N, C-alpha and C positions, 0 to 999 in steps of 0.2 A: 506494498499498498504508500502511496507517497504519500509524502507531509506537507500541509500547506506553510508559504512563507509564513515570515516571523512578522507581522503586519505591528507597527511602532504608531502612534495614535501622542498626536500632540503639537505644542506651539513649534514655528521654526524658524531660526533668528539666524543672521549672519553673525561670523564672528571673524574683529579683524585682529590679527597685531603688525601692529611697526615694529619692527625690531632691527638696532641697530647698536653702535658704540657709547656708553658714555663714559669719556676722561678729562671733565671736565664740571666745573659748575659754570652759570650764568654769572655775569656780570651785577647782572639786576638781580639778582633776587642767592639763596640761597640751596639753588634746586642744582640739577647733571641735564644737562646739556646732548641729547640724542642725536648724534651725527649719521645722517647719509641712512634712514630709518628706510626699510625694505618690507613693501606689504606684503602677508600671506593671508588667503581668504580663508574660513573654511565652515563648512557648516556648523548653526548653535544649537543649544535645546531639542530639541527632542530629534532634528534633524543629524547634528552630531549623533544621536546615540544610534539611528537608522542606517547611520556610513560606518558606526566603526563595526557594527554585526554584517555589513557588508562588506566592508575592506578586513577587518582585521578574521575571522571567524568565516567567511566565506559562506556567509547566509543568504538564502534571496529571502528580499524583505522591502515590505510594501510600505509607506509612508502617506500614515492619513492626516492632511498637514492645509494650514490656510494661508497662501500666498500673496502679496500686495502685486498688483500689477509696477510698480514702480522697478528702479536703476537694478537695486539693492536684491529686490525678489528675482527682477532676471539672473543676475549673479549667482541668487543661490539653487534654483533651478538646477541651474546648469552646472554647479560643484554638483548635485544631487546624481545629476546625468551620468557623469566622469564618475561616482563611486561608486554605480552601479543601482543606485536604489528607484524601486519605480515609486510613480506620486499620486495621489490623489490627490487635489485642491479642492479643498472648497470654495477657494476664494477671501479675501480680507480685505475689505473695505478699512482702508488705511493705509498705512508705511508699515515697510516690513521693520520689524526691528534689530538694532546693532550696539552688540560689545566690541568695545577697541579699547586691545593692552598696547601701551605704550613702553617695552620692555629695548631692556641693556645686556645683553651677557646670557642670555635666560632666566634674567632676574625681569617681574612686575615692578613698572615705577609708578604707572597711572593707569586706572578703565574709565574709559568716558561708553555712557551706555544715551544711546536717541533714541528716541519712540517708545515714552514710557509709559503712557499710555496707549493702552493697547485700542486695535481696532477694532469693529463689527466681522465675526468669523460668518458666513456662509455657511446652511444647513448638508447634511450628510444625503449624499443624495445613492441615486441607484450603483455606481460606480462601488464608492465605499462602503456599502451595506455586500457586496457581492467579497470584496476586496476580509471584512472582516469575516463573513460566514466562513470563508476557503483558508482563516487562515490555521495555520499547527499554533501558534502561539502568539499571544497580543500580550503586547508594551504599552502603556498608558504614560507616557513623561510626559507629566505637566508641567508647562513652566507659567502656569495662574496668567493666561491671555487670551483664553476662553473656549478651545477644542476641544477642551476634556469637558466641558459645562454646555456646551452644546443641546440641547434637548433631543432631537433624532441622535447624536453620537452616544449619549446615551443612555437612548433606550436599545438601541443596539448592543454595546457591553452589557445591561444589564441578561439579554434573552439568551447569550453564548451557551451555549452548553456547560453544564460544568465540569465535564470530564477536559475542557480546552483549559490549557493555563493561562491563566489573565494576571499578570503581571502592576502593581498600581507605584508608582512613583509620584509622590501627591507633592503639592505646595500650598503653602501658606493662604497663597491668595486662591488657588485652588477651589471646588469641591469636591466634597469627599466623594473617596471610592464607593461605586457602586453593591451591593452586598453582593457575597461571594468569592471577592476574588481571593485565587491561589496564596496570594502574597502580594504585601504593601511594602515596599523601602526608604518608610523617614530615614534622614540623619537623628544623631541627635536632638539639634537644634527645635529641627521641625516637627519629634515627635514630644519635645517639650513644651511649645506655639501650641500644635493640637490636643494633649492636656494638659493644660497650666493645674488643673486641681491638685497634679502630683506633685507634692513642692521636692525640693534637693536635684542631686545631678548622680548619686550616686549607681552602683550595677544595680541595686534592686531598687531604685528611683525608675529607672530606665523601663527594667521589670514589669516594672507597674504600670508603665504606661502604655506599654507593649501590649498587654493583658487590655490591660483599658480599650484603649483605639481595636485590637482585632472583636473586640465585643459590640464597639459602640460600632465599628462598620460591618459586620460579619464575617470580617476575615479569617479565611485556615488560618495563616500564616502572615506576623511580622516580621518584617528582617530590620532591626535599626542600627543604623552602621556609627558606626564609636571612632572612626577618621582610626589613628591610632592603633588600638584596645580592637582591630575589625569589626564585626557585627554581630550582634544577639538574633538569636532568632527564638520566637516564642513561636509554640504550637499547641493550643488545647490549655490543659492543665498541666501535663508536663512540665518535668524540671526543662526552663529556659540551656541555648546552647552556645557557646561562642565560638568563633572563628577564627583566634589572632590573624591579625593579618602579618607578623612576622613566616616570609615564604617558608615551607615545609613541604616540599616535593613528595613527600610518606604521605602529609598530614592531609594532602588535599586532590581533587580530580579537577586539576587545568583547565582550563575556557581553550579549546581549539583555534588555533591561529595561523596564519597562511607560513608563519615562519618559526612559529612556535615560541614558548613563555620565555620573551628576554626579560634574564634578570637586570643587565649590568647600567649602572648611574649614568647618562647623558656626562660627561667630559666635565660644566660646568658643577659635577656633584649636587645640581638642584634639581630638588623630583617638582613636579610640576601638577595640582592636584586639582585643574582645569576638567571638567572631564569626569571624574575620579567615579562622580554619581553613577553617570550616564553609560559609562563600563562595565559599572556593577550590576544594573537596571538590566542592562542588559544583554548580559553577561548570562544571568540567573534567569532570564524570562528562553533566553535560548535553549540553557540544561535541562529546564522542564519540560521544552517542548520533545526534547530528547529521550524524554523516560527520568530523570534525576527523580531522587524524591528530594524535595522542600531541605532537607540538611545536606543535602548534598550538593545540590544545587549552589544553595547561598557558600558554600565553603568554595566550589568552582567561583565563587562570580569574586569571591575577598584574594584569591590569588592573581585573577584577573588582574583587575581595579589595583593590587601591591602593582603587579608588570605593568603596568599604564602609568602609572605614576610615578616609577623610579627609572624608568625609561624615556621620559621626559614630557611623557600626557600630552592634550589636543595638540600643544605646541609642531608638534613630529607630524602633525597629521597635512601634506601635502597635496593637490591634487592639480594633475594635470591634463591637457589632456595628451590621449595616446598613454598614460601610464596608471600605476595604481599608485594608493597611498601610500606615497615617501614621506621617512625622514628627513626633517630640516640637516642641510648639513655639517650641521654642528653635533648632530648627538650621535654620532657615533655605532650605527647599527643598521641594517640594512631591511628595508620595509617592515616595519612595523610601528603602529602608530607613534566614575569609576570613579558608615556605613557612611556631592550634594546636589538634587533635587532642586531646585531652586534659583534662580537666576536675581541677581538686582538686588543682592544685599546676603543674600539667604550662605553662611557660614557652609565653605567647601571642605568636604572630609579629608586629611590630613592623611595619608598613607605614612610609613615606615620603608625607609633604604632595609632590606631583606639582615637579618642578624641580631639583634639586640635589641629589646623593644626601645621608641626613639616615638616622642611626640604627646599628642596628647597628654593632660596630666587630669588631676583630679581637682575640681577650685579650689583655688589659694595655692596650690602647689606652683611650686621652685625647679629649674632645670636645679638636680644634684650633682654632687660626682657620687664617684663609688659608696658603697657603705660600707661603713669601720663597725670591725663586729667588738665586740665584748671582751674581758680579756680571758683565755682559756680555763682562771681557774672557777669560773663560774661556772654552775651549772647548765644543760642545753636549754632549760625551761628559762633559767632567769639571763641567759644569753639572747634569749630571742623576745622578750620581753625589752628589755636594752634594746636591741635593733625595730623594734617594732616602734618606741616612741622617739626614736629620733626618724625617722622616718614621718610618723604620725604631724612631729611638731615642726616639718615641711611642706605637710597638708599633703602626704600620699596616701599609697592607698594599697595596703598588706591584705596580701593574698595567701589562702592557706592549700592545703593541700596533705591527705592522707592516703597509708598502704604502705602491706609489705616489702615491697623492692626489695625481693629476692631474688636473683643475678638478675641484675639489670640490663635492663634488653631495647631495642628503638623505638618500642610501645612504652616505657617507660620514661625516657630520655624525650618522648615529643608532646606529650602532657607535661611534662615540668616543666616543656619551655614552653607549650600554650598557657600555660598557667602565668608563667613569670611574665608573661606580655597584657596584663593584666591588671597588673598595678607595678607598684614602684619594689616590694618585696616577695619576695615566696618562702614560705615557713611552710617545713616538709614536716609531718606528724607521722611519725613511724612507727610500726603495730614494733613494740617489744622483741626478743624469742622467746619471751612466753604466751604472749598473745599469738604471735605465729603459728606455734602449735594450737595453741585452744584453734583456732579458727583451722589449720590445716593438716593438721595430726602430728604425732611421735615424731615423720621424717623430715619437716619443717623447723627451723629453715636453714636453711644449705649455705648458706653467709650466715656467720655469727653477726648480729648487731652490732659491736663495734668495729666492723666491718663495711655495712651495710651502709655505715653514718659516716663515717671515709669516706667511703666513694659518692655517697650524694652529695656530702663540701665541696669534693672535688669540681663538682658541676658548676659552672659559669651562673646558669640560671637556677640557681639553690642559694638562698641566703643564710639559713636555720635551719638545722635539724632538731627537733624536738620528739625523743620515745616518749610510747605508753607500756601501760599493762593489759590495758583496757581490751575489749571484743571491735571497739569502734573511740572513735577519738575526739566523743564530744563532751568528757570532761578535762580536755586537752585545751579545746575550743571557746571551753570556756572562759579558761583562763587566759590565752590568747587573744582572744575577740577579734578575726581578722574583720575586716570588711567585705573579704568575699571568700568562698571557698570552694575547691575546685576539685571533681572528677571528671578524669575520660571512663568513657563510657557507655551503655543503651539505661541510663535511666529511666523512670520514670519520680514526680515529683515525692511520693507517695514511697519510693524503693531509697531514698537519701534521706535519715535520720537526720543529720544533719542541718536541715534544709530547717525544719520548722524550729530550730535551737538559735540558729543564726538573725533568724527573723525578729527572737522576742531583744537585738539590741540594731537590727534594722540593717544586719548582715545579708546577704544574701550566694546564696547556692546556685551553681550551674553545673552545665557536663559540658566536656569536649569533646573534640573528636575524637575517637581512636582509633589505630589501626589491628587491621582486620589478624586475623591468623598470626598474634604475636603475645606471646604470653610462657614461661616461665613451669607451668607446668609442659606447655608444647616441647619448651626446651628440652624439661626429662624428656621423656619419651623419645626425639631424636637420638638423643644421645647413647638408651636404652637400648634402641632397635642398630644405630650405628656398632655398638659393642657386641650384640648378639649374631653379630656376622661375622 
């Protein structure tokens, strides 16, 4: 059976970059002088999302949008044709909105917005209804300028079969998603504006907003993008799942691109977050169309958005007659171009350079240096408490995880790295030898407690280790009181006894992606199998 195209619905903008050199200040004001700027044009808004799906993912794409009859509208139409995007034009009574960035050496210096007042969008016609009816998946990339609010468009979206994936990237000035969307993808700031009754900016507050929006919008899932922290996915009453933005090819399902996932930083060393929300949303929609689970789609979208941002972002998209989307000459990588959905002031998510967690901090946090551990003559719990106090004094987020960590393997390391990416320090609550024996049997642990502690403390993503004797770490958590407790695996909220405990002090339990087929038990079975031959 042939799958239909990915249909993107939303407002199209014309993005223009004026890119030059800045080597001196103006004599009449302390502002840089940009010499010899070259102008680069590309599709913006929903048109950028469509372009990314067509050029980077190789998908058949139809864009349902509203184009004006001015020069900028003609340029936008030509760029979309070059990108291989089929356009269904509803017509726009007004002028084409433009977003202009003045840049030098890969750094944005100024942004100018033209046509901030939206024009009047025409009605959805037969061509648009046919496109939606034949879609393999639909992405609404709303930029708050009227396309998603057009009555015919909303009626057609609301009548889509539930089996057809519908992803909605909302905008604070746009309408609420129609009931029944598979996934809505607000960023952290947008979620706060959509649900102002939930106070705070902690992961617990983000989770509460996501649950509220899922109920309010009758959405199957809400994926809140967290910038440098990745994305948080809420589905039903289960524990929220967090997909960290730290790139780990073992942990995620990368989006398919024409040139593969390029992870090198541009020579300038500056990541460009422009278009990050579009890359995230359109990747998620495409993966859902391919049959991925929402968790797989969100993980793949985080990986694709991270790669997109760290390789130059939207500034690398160059459309020329007879050529594919090509990078800016300074981007240093061939043929490659995304939890902001909004324009004109909505904060764009800032995803990190692959490696140690960087970027967004909790409210009031400041960039900090390496954590200095307390003297070794103190108990593990006291050392952890000292670490926590130092992190909290700087406004940081404390993350904890727990487990036996017997025969440390790739699954353990991936979970620990992902947990550390959620905050500013990671405390591991480690089952003691007695605790492991009660859980696993008298033959375990294979590695004694002191050695397990030493191995964990040697990992760069682990800041402290606290052994405990109970079957579960509630008593240790009660003393440590972390902001986040992260577990790797397939858990429902009711399966995490720690969830209710953390809620008593405003903390949040979350589930992290895990590696299939990696376990200590499997390693032991493999050793026995090989030894028997």
